[in-house]
C-alpha positions as CSV (number, residue, x, y, z in Angstrom):
1,M,1.6,3.0,0.7
2,M,-2.2,2.8,0.2
3,D,-4.5,4.2,2.9
4,K,-6.9,1.3,3.7
5,T,-9.5,3.6,5.2
6,K,-10.1,5.2,1.7
7,P,-12.0,3.5,-1.1
8,K,-9.5,2.0,-3.5
9,L,-10.2,2.8,-7.2
10,L,-8.6,1.2,-10.2
11,L,-8.4,3.8,-12.9
12,A,-8.1,2.2,-16.3
13,I,-7.3,5.3,-18.3
14,R,-4.9,6.8,-20.9
15,P,-1.7,8.3,-19.4
16,K,-2.9,11.8,-20.3
17,A,-6.0,11.4,-18.1
18,V,-4.0,10.7,-14.9
19,T,-3.4,14.3,-13.9
20,R,-7.0,15.4,-14.6
21,L,-8.6,12.5,-12.6
22,S,-6.0,12.8,-9.8
23,N,-6.9,16.4,-9.4
24,V,-10.7,15.7,-9.6
25,L,-10.6,12.9,-7.1
26,G,-8.2,14.6,-4.7
27,D,-7.0,12.6,-1.7
28,E,-10.4,11.2,-0.8
29,F,-9.6,7.9,-2.6
30,S,-6.6,5.6,-3.0
31,L,-5.9,5.5,-6.7
32,V,-4.3,2.7,-8.7
33,F,-3.5,3.5,-12.3
34,C,-3.2,1.2,-15.3
35,H,-3.0,1.7,-19.0
36,T,-3.7,-1.7,-20.6
37,V,-6.3,-4.4,-20.2
38,D,-3.8,-6.9,-19.0
39,D,-2.4,-4.4,-16.5
40,A,-5.9,-3.7,-15.2
41,L,-6.8,-7.3,-14.8
42,G,-3.5,-8.0,-13.0
43,K,-4.1,-5.2,-10.5
44,L,-7.6,-6.4,-9.6
45,D,-7.6,-7.7,-6.0
46,E,-9.8,-8.0,-3.1
47,D,-9.1,-4.4,-2.0
48,I,-10.4,-2.7,-5.1
49,D,-13.7,-1.0,-4.4
50,A,-14.5,0.3,-7.9
51,I,-13.2,0.7,-11.4
52,I,-13.2,3.8,-13.5
53,C,-12.5,3.0,-17.2
54,G,-12.0,5.7,-19.8
55,T,-13.6,5.3,-23.2
56,N,-10.2,5.6,-24.9
57,F,-8.4,3.3,-22.5
58,D,-5.9,1.0,-24.1
59,E,-6.7,2.0,-27.7
60,S,-10.5,2.1,-27.0
61,R,-10.7,-1.2,-25.2
62,M,-13.1,0.0,-22.5
63,F,-15.8,-2.5,-23.5
64,E,-13.3,-5.4,-23.6
65,L,-12.3,-4.6,-20.0
66,L,-15.9,-4.2,-18.9
67,R,-16.9,-7.5,-20.5
68,R,-13.9,-9.4,-18.8
69,V,-14.6,-7.9,-15.4
70,K,-18.3,-8.8,-15.6
71,D,-17.6,-12.3,-16.9
72,N,-15.3,-13.1,-14.0
73,R,-17.1,-14.5,-10.9
74,A,-14.6,-12.8,-8.6
75,T,-15.0,-9.3,-10.1
76,R,-18.5,-9.2,-11.6
77,D,-20.0,-7.3,-8.6
78,L,-17.4,-4.5,-8.7
79,P,-18.9,-1.2,-9.6
80,V,-17.6,0.0,-12.9
81,I,-17.9,3.6,-14.1
82,C,-17.2,4.0,-17.8
83,M,-16.1,7.6,-18.4
84,K,-15.3,9.9,-21.3
85,V,-12.6,12.1,-19.7
86,F,-11.5,14.3,-22.7
87,G,-12.7,15.4,-26.1
88,G,-15.8,17.1,-27.4
89,V,-19.3,16.4,-26.3
90,L,-20.8,13.4,-28.0
91,H,-23.7,13.9,-30.5
92,E,-26.9,12.8,-28.8
93,G,-27.2,9.6,-30.9
94,S,-23.6,8.6,-30.1
95,Y,-24.1,9.4,-26.4
96,A,-27.2,7.3,-26.3
97,G,-25.5,4.4,-28.0
98,V,-22.5,4.3,-25.7
99,E,-24.8,4.7,-22.7
100,K,-27.0,1.8,-23.8
101,A,-23.9,-0.5,-24.5
102,V,-22.5,0.3,-21.0
103,E,-25.9,-0.5,-19.5
104,L,-26.2,-3.8,-21.4
105,L,-22.7,-4.8,-20.2
106,Q,-23.8,-4.1,-16.6
107,A,-21.6,-1.1,-15.8
108,S,-22.8,1.0,-12.9
109,A,-22.7,4.3,-14.8
110,Y,-21.6,6.1,-17.9
111,V,-20.1,9.6,-17.3
112,D,-19.4,12.1,-20.1
113,F,-17.2,14.3,-18.0
114,T,-16.7,16.8,-20.8
115,R,-20.5,17.3,-20.9
116,W,-20.7,17.6,-17.1
117,R,-17.9,20.2,-17.1
118,L,-19.8,22.3,-19.7
119,E,-23.2,21.9,-18.1
120,L,-22.2,22.1,-14.4
121,G,-18.9,23.9,-14.3
122,K,-15.6,22.2,-13.4
123,A,-16.0,22.3,-9.6
124,Q,-19.6,21.0,-9.6
125,A,-18.7,18.3,-12.2
126,A,-15.8,17.1,-10.0
127,E,-18.1,17.0,-6.9
128,Q,-20.8,15.1,-8.8
129,L,-18.2,12.5,-9.9
130,R,-17.0,12.1,-6.3
131,V,-20.6,11.8,-5.0
132,L,-21.3,9.1,-7.6
133,I,-18.2,7.2,-6.5
134,R,-19.0,7.6,-2.8
135,G,-22.4,6.1,-3.5
136,L,-21.0,3.1,-5.3
137,T,-18.2,2.4,-2.8
138,C,-19.8,3.1,0.5
139,K,-19.5,0.3,2.9
140,T,-21.9,-0.3,5.7
141,S,-20.1,-0.3,9.0
142,P,-21.3,-2.5,11.8
143,S,-23.5,-0.8,14.4
144,P,-21.8,-0.1,17.8
145,G,-22.0,-3.0,20.1
146,M,-22.2,-5.6,17.3
């Protein structure tokens, strides 16, 4: 059963990334996993607060999912974090190209988690990802007495 007090994240990732991201995100968020574009689109509902999509999701269909989410009036305002979860650090030119494509397709952020882990260390990289997600999913609660 999902905890409605926690931000609900749709994680469109490869099966091998489930354990890593589950460990990184902890129990701060409600997590919904999917491994294909069709599965991801089918699990989008009004309770989803953000999407994390891996670069190698569904045979490297990250851009297809991003395009379909942003083309749909009902989902276009959802924050989407495109994320490289595994693998080596991208060459600067490749990194810049992916980052620019993600920006043009109106994703909220591109995260090279491998790079973060090397530059910041595992714990700080995990915290930085959680901070990014918190910032994208924070909901303003009404002031008392309203």
